[in-house]
C-alpha positions in Angstrom: 22.0 -85.7 72.5 21.8 -83.0 69.8 20.9 -84.4 66.1 23.9 -83.2 64.9 26.3 -84.8 67.5 24.0 -88.1 67.1 24.7 -88.2 63.2 28.4 -87.1 63.9 28.7 -90.5 66.3 26.9 -92.6 63.5 29.1 -91.2 61.1 32.2 -92.4 63.1 30.9 -95.6 63.9 30.1 -96.5 60.4 33.1 -95.1 58.5 35.9 -95.4 61.1 38.0 -97.1 58.8 38.1 -94.0 57.0 39.0 -91.7 60.0 42.9 -92.4 59.8 42.7 -91.7 56.1 40.8 -88.2 56.8 43.2 -87.0 59.7 46.1 -87.5 57.1 48.4 -84.8 57.4 51.9 -84.3 55.8 54.7 -83.6 57.8 57.7 -81.6 57.0 61.2 -83.2 55.9 64.0 -80.0 56.1 65.5 -80.4 52.7 67.6 -77.3 53.3 71.1 -78.5 52.2 74.6 -77.6 53.0 76.5 -76.1 49.9 77.9 -78.9 48.0 75.7 -81.4 49.3 73.8 -83.4 46.4 70.4 -83.5 46.6 68.2 -86.5 47.4 67.1 -87.9 44.0 64.6 -90.2 42.7 65.0 -91.9 39.5 61.7 -93.1 37.9 61.7 -95.8 35.1 59.0 -97.3 32.9 59.2 -100.7 31.6 56.6 -101.3 28.4 57.6 -105.0 28.8 56.9 -105.3 32.3 53.9 -103.3 32.6 55.1 -101.0 35.2 57.0 -98.0 36.1 59.7 -98.4 39.2 62.0 -96.2 41.1 65.3 -96.0 42.6 67.2 -93.4 44.7 70.6 -92.4 43.2 74.1 -92.0 45.1 77.3 -91.6 43.0 75.2 -91.8 39.9 74.1 -95.6 40.7 71.3 -97.0 42.6 72.1 -96.7 46.2 70.0 -99.7 46.9 71.3 -101.7 43.8 67.6 -102.5 42.7 64.4 -100.7 41.5 61.0 -100.6 43.4 57.7 -100.8 41.7 55.8 -97.5 42.0 52.8 -98.6 39.6 52.7 -102.4 39.2 49.3 -102.7 38.0 46.8 -100.9 35.6 49.1 -100.5 32.9 49.5 -101.8 29.2 52.5 -100.4 27.6 53.9 -97.6 29.8 56.6 -95.6 27.7 57.1 -91.7 28.0 57.4 -90.0 31.9 57.2 -86.7 33.0 57.0 -84.9 36.2 55.2 -81.4 37.3 58.1 -80.8 39.8 55.5 -78.0 41.5 52.8 -80.4 42.0 54.8 -83.8 41.9 52.3 -85.3 39.5 53.7 -88.1 37.4 52.3 -88.9 34.0 52.8 -92.0 32.3 51.9 -92.1 28.5 50.4 -95.6 28.1 51.0 -96.5 24.6 49.1 -100.1 24.8 45.9 -98.4 26.3 46.1 -95.3 24.2 45.9 -92.9 27.6 47.8 -90.8 29.5 47.5 -91.3 33.2 48.3 -89.1 36.3 49.6 -90.2 39.8 50.4 -88.0 42.9 53.8 -89.2 44.0 54.8 -88.8 47.7 58.2 -89.0 49.5 58.3 -91.2 52.9 61.2 -90.5 55.2 59.7 -92.4 58.2 61.5 -95.2 58.0 65.2 -92.9 57.8 65.7 -94.5 54.7 64.0 -92.5 51.7 60.9 -94.3 49.6 58.7 -93.3 47.0 54.8 -94.1 46.6 51.7 -92.7 45.2 48.8 -91.5 46.7 46.8 -94.5 45.3 44.6 -92.1 43.1 45.0 -92.4 39.4 43.4 -89.3 37.0 43.0 -90.5 33.4 43.7 -87.1 31.5 43.7 -88.4 27.8 42.1 -91.3 26.5 41.6 -92.8 23.2 44.4 -90.8 21.5 47.8 -92.9 20.7 50.5 -91.5 22.8 54.3 -92.3 23.4 56.5 -89.8 24.7 55.7 -86.6 26.8 57.1 -83.6 28.6 56.0 -80.8 30.5 57.4 -77.0 30.2 58.0 -74.6 33.1 54.4 -73.8 33.3 52.8 -77.2 33.5 51.8 -77.6 29.9 51.6 -81.1 28.3 53.2 -81.9 24.9 53.1 -85.2 23.6 54.1 -87.3 20.4 50.8 -89.2 18.8 52.0 -92.3 16.9 49.2 -92.5 14.8 49.3 -89.2 13.2 53.2 -88.5 13.5 51.9 -85.1 15.1 53.1 -83.2 18.0 49.9 -82.7 20.4 49.6 -80.2 23.5 47.0 -80.2 26.6 47.3 -77.0 28.4 48.1 -76.5 32.3 44.6 -74.9 32.7 42.8 -78.2 31.2 45.0 -80.4 33.0 44.4 -78.6 36.2 40.6 -78.9 35.9 40.8 -83.2 35.6 39.7 -85.5 37.8 37.7 -84.1 40.7 37.5 -80.5 39.1 34.7 -81.7 36.6 37.0 -82.4 33.2 36.8 -86.1 32.0 39.7 -87.4 29.4 36.7 -87.8 27.0 35.6 -84.4 27.2 39.1 -83.3 25.1 38.6 -82.5 21.3 41.7 -82.3 19.1 41.8 -79.2 17.0 44.1 -79.1 14.0 47.2 -77.1 13.2 45.4 -75.3 10.4 42.8 -73.8 12.8 45.4 -73.1 15.3 47.4 -71.5 12.8 44.1 -69.5 11.3 43.6 -68.3 15.0 47.2 -67.3 15.6 47.4 -65.0 12.3 43.8 -63.4 12.9 45.1 -62.4 16.4 47.2 -59.7 14.1 44.0 -58.1 12.8 42.3 -57.2 16.5 41.2 -53.3 16.6 43.6 -50.9 17.7 40.8 -49.8 20.3 41.0 -53.5 21.6 44.7 -53.8 21.4 45.4 -50.6 23.5 42.9 -51.9 26.2 44.3 -55.3 26.2 48.1 -53.5 27.1 46.4 -51.6 29.5 45.3 -54.7 31.3 41.7 -53.7 30.6 39.1 -56.2 29.3 36.5 -55.0 27.1 34.5 -58.4 27.4 34.7 -61.4 29.7 36.9 -64.0 28.5 35.5 -67.1 28.0 37.0 -70.3 29.8 39.4 -72.4 28.1 37.6 -75.3 26.4 38.9 -78.8 27.0 41.1 -79.1 24.0 44.1 -81.4 22.9 46.0 -78.8 20.2 47.7 -80.5 17.3 49.9 -77.8 16.8 53.0 -79.2 15.0 51.3 -82.1 12.3 53.4 -84.3 9.9 51.4 -83.5 6.6 51.9 -79.9 7.1 55.0 -79.0 8.9 58.2 -80.2 6.7 60.6 -80.7 9.9 57.5 -83.2 11.7 58.2 -86.7 10.0 57.9 -89.5 12.8 58.4 -87.3 16.0 59.8 -89.5 19.1 61.2 -88.1 21.9 60.2 -84.5 23.2 61.9 -81.9 25.5 60.7 -78.3 26.7 62.7 -75.8 27.6 61.7 -72.6 28.5 59.6 -71.1 25.4 61.9 -73.8 22.8 60.4 -77.1 22.4 62.7 -79.8 20.8 62.1 -83.3 19.3 63.8 -86.2 17.8 62.3 -87.8 14.2 62.3 -91.4 14.3 62.8 -91.0 10.5 63.8 -89.1 7.5 66.1 -87.1 10.1 68.4 -85.9 7.3 65.5 -84.2 5.5 63.1 -83.2 8.2 65.7 -83.0 11.0 67.0 -85.1 13.1 66.5 -82.9 15.9 64.0 -80.0 15.4 63.3 -77.1 17.4 59.8 -75.4 17.4 58.0 -73.3 20.0 55.7 -74.1 23.0 53.5 -71.2 22.0 54.1 -70.6 18.2 53.0 -68.1 16.3 51.6 -68.3 12.7 52.4 -65.4 9.9 50.6 -65.0 6.7 52.0 -67.3 3.4 51.1 -67.1 -0.1 48.4 -69.6 0.6 47.1 -67.9 3.9 48.5 -69.1 7.2 51.7 -70.7 7.1 52.9 -73.4 9.2 54.3 -72.9 12.6 57.7 -71.9 12.5 60.4 -74.7 12.8 64.0 -75.2 12.4 66.3 -78.2 12.1 69.0 -78.2 14.7 70.8 -80.9 12.9 70.5 -83.8 9.7 73.1 -86.1 10.9 71.2 -88.9 11.0 68.1 -90.6 9.4 66.5 -91.1 13.0 66.8 -90.7 16.8 64.5 -92.0 19.9 65.9 -90.6 23.2 66.6 -86.7 24.2 68.3 -84.7 26.5 69.1 -81.1 26.4 71.7 -79.7 29.2 73.0 -76.1 29.0 75.8 -76.8 26.4 74.9 -80.3 24.9 72.2 -82.1 23.2 72.1 -86.0 23.7 69.8 -88.3 21.7 70.0 -92.3 21.1 69.8 -93.9 17.9 70.5 -97.4 16.2 74.2 -97.9 15.6 75.8 -98.8 12.0 75.6 -102.8 12.7 72.3 -105.0 13.7 72.0 -104.9 18.0 74.0 -102.0 18.4 73.0 -98.4 19.5 74.6 -95.2 20.2 74.2 -92.1 22.4 74.9 -89.2 20.5 76.1 -85.4 21.8 75.8 -82.6 19.7 77.4 -79.1 20.6 74.6 -76.6 21.1 74.8 -74.1 18.1 77.1 -76.3 16.0 76.5 -79.7 14.1 79.3 -80.9 15.8 78.5 -84.3 16.7 80.6 -86.9 19.1 79.2 -90.5 19.9 79.8 -90.8 23.4 79.1 -94.3 23.9 78.4 -97.0 21.2 78.4 -100.5 24.0 74.7 -100.5 24.0 72.1 -102.4 22.2 68.7 -100.5 22.1 68.9 -97.2 23.9 65.8 -95.4 24.5 65.2 -92.5 26.9 67.2 -90.3 28.6 67.1 -88.1 31.7 69.1 -85.2 32.9 69.9 -84.6 36.4 69.9 -80.8 36.2 73.7 -80.9 37.0 76.8 -83.1 35.6 74.9 -86.3 34.7 72.8 -88.1 31.9 71.3 -91.4 32.0 70.4 -93.5 29.2 67.9 -96.6 29.4 69.0 -99.6 27.2 65.7 -101.5 26.9 67.3 -104.7 25.1 69.5 -105.2 28.3 67.1 -103.7 30.8 69.6 -101.7 31.9 70.2 -97.6 33.1 73.5 -96.3 32.6 75.2 -93.1 33.6 77.5 -91.0 31.8 79.2 -87.4 32.9 77.4 -84.6 31.0 80.0 -81.7 31.7 82.1 -82.7 28.9 81.7 -84.4 25.0 84.3 -87.2 24.5 84.0 -90.2 22.9 83.3 -93.5 24.2 83.0 -92.3 27.5 82.9 -94.3 30.8 79.5 -95.5 31.6 78.5 -96.2 35.0 75.7 -98.9 35.7 72.6 -97.5 37.5 70.1 -100.3 37.8 68.9 -103.2 36.3 65.1 -103.2 35.2 63.8 -105.5 32.7 62.7 -103.6 29.3 63.8 -99.8 31.0 62.4 -97.3 28.6 61.2 -93.8 29.9 62.8 -92.0 32.7 62.3 -88.9 34.8 64.0 -87.3 38.2 62.4 -86.1 41.2 64.3 -84.3 43.4 64.4 -82.8 46.8 65.1 -79.4 45.3 61.8 -79.6 43.6 59.0 -77.5 44.9 56.7 -80.5 45.6 59.4 -82.6 47.4 58.5 -81.4 50.9 54.8 -80.6 50.6 54.1 -84.1 49.1 55.4 -86.4 52.1 53.5 -89.4 53.7 53.4 -89.9 57.4 54.2 -94.0 57.9 51.5 -93.8 60.3 48.3 -92.3 58.1 48.0 -92.4 54.3 48.5 -89.1 52.5 45.8 -88.8 49.8 43.2 -86.9 47.5 40.7 -86.3 49.9 37.7 -85.5 47.3 38.2 -88.7 45.7 38.5 -90.9 48.6 35.3 -89.2 50.4 33.5 -89.7 46.8 34.7 -93.3 46.6 33.8 -94.0 50.4 30.3 -92.4 50.1 29.5 -93.9 46.7 27.8 -90.4 46.0 25.2 -90.7 48.5 24.4 -87.0 50.0 23.6 -88.2 53.4 26.9 -90.1 54.1 28.4 -86.7 52.5 26.9 -84.6 54.9 28.2 -86.9 57.9 31.6 -87.1 56.3 31.7 -83.3 56.3 30.5 -83.1 59.7 33.3 -85.6 61.0 35.8 -83.4 58.9 34.7 -80.1 60.8 35.1 -81.9 64.2 38.6 -82.7 63.3 39.8 -79.8 61.5 37.3 -77.1 62.1 35.5 -75.0 59.3 
């Protein structure tokens, strides 16, 4: 028998438990929906007190199963903010207790005729040793998060996030770059020689651009920017970035608008802070934030102990209406990109929904689902690009292949070679 065949047979014998894993193939579930049919939606919820992240499917603004199911039930200390990369199916979890941000690949399982949500089982740490509470992603996959130790707003670029995990960049490689440094760099971009500027406009590179360094950009800092006091929730919308301040909202801004890619300008003493605008100063502090096409909703403490409000603000005005005052400690908010907003009451351990197409006082609330300590939320929908691509066959486990190979072989090169031969025999080159 040829030596490569013998090696292949040996690999199959030694690593047979992994064969099913290697053969994993996602299968396609049609998400083409007739007009007027609501998309399938998973509501994902964090619970810092329960140290877990859970999910439920939504139907008529409530859980279709009447309960939440565990998605990540171990390995978390105090999960709070959640964000989804809808193109890649990546779920980011801000673990405040561990000072880390984790990434999970979420998969839909339609095999039993009933939709369920799972993860691939592979976790990637994208930030470590840096306090974090809330986070969001913009349309390009850049991450923005609030840092409660410095009261700053930080950014990790999509380029850096894509290199995390098996692609060489580790969370410990990331270096924080201050707002002042970024402002100076931004200001200096205006001094590019005309020859180079013309070349750039024509798409000509005069020199190879160095690869982006694995940095954390601290580009809205409380010590420099007058509209950053205690940033809590954060929301990206196109080129705009919004956040709530948990204190000093009447001076710094209850809701503040910045930019996802801000440019500095020259001030009296050099580069000026990145531009920000207070959208409203109507309350001292706020927590969760959700922006629809017409309104901004935010959660805040009520006028009396153990009372909380969700307040709606008409975009472009200072007109506010308390849409509900019956909550105790409302925190995270999530918008379904249509006509519904969800709010998590951490004290009651309940997620509620209310209509987002209009703004009236004391709106009726619909109980969505119960989860002790409910805090942050995100929605994964059949409209998302990753929904069809990230599906799991019930008979085989979908996974990050490279990570599984590394784990299975413990870095042994001869074992890797046999595994690669086995892969080629199954899939071809």
